[in-house]
N, C-alpha and C positions, 0 to 999 in steps of 0.2 A: 783529704778534704781538711780545710783550715777555717777557722772563724774565731771572732772575738765574743765573748759572752754579752748578751742583751737581755732586756726584760722579755718574759715570754710573750712573742706576738699572738695576735688574736686571727691572723689570716692562715694559720698552720693547721692542718688536720692531725689527728692522734698520731699516725705514723710519722710524719713528718717532724712532729714535737719531740717524739722519743727518739729520733735520728739527732734532732738538734741537741737535746740534752745530752747525748752521749758525746757529740762532737764538742759542744761547749766544757764538758766535764774533762775530757781527754786529751784535747788538742788536735793536731792533725792525724788523721786515721784515714787508712785505705778502706775501699767499700767492703772488702773483705773482712776486714777487721771489725768495723761496724756490724756488718750482717752476724758475724760470729757472737758479739758482745750482746746483741739483741735477741738472738735465737731462742733462749730460755722464754721469753716473754712473748716474742712477736717473731716465730719463724718465718722466713723469707728466703726466696730463691735469689740467685746472684742477679738475674735480670730485675728483680722486683725493687732490690736496693739502689742499684744503679739508677732505675727510673726515679724512684724517691730522692735521691741525690741531684739528678739532673733538674728536677722541679725546683729544689731549694737552691740549685745555681740561678736558674732563670728568675727566683725571687729575690736574688741577691744575697742570699744568707751564707753561702758556702762558694768556693771555686775548687777547681780540681786541677790536677797534674798527671799525665800519664808517664810512668816510669816502666818501660817495657810493656808488660801485659796488665800491670797494676793500674787501677784508677783510683 
């Protein structure tokens, strides 16, 4: 996932904000890298992080590419 840092938007939930903070600070990351990085504070299943990332994509905050089986 990639994105450019922006001011913290008000239309994001807590989990979405945590994911965006990680993406903004680490640049392009895979869903698995993001899930692992947030696991200590917010344990999530793979399907959950993918859902959060899809919602962020629908809102226009991120975009994704699929490389093999990597989201």
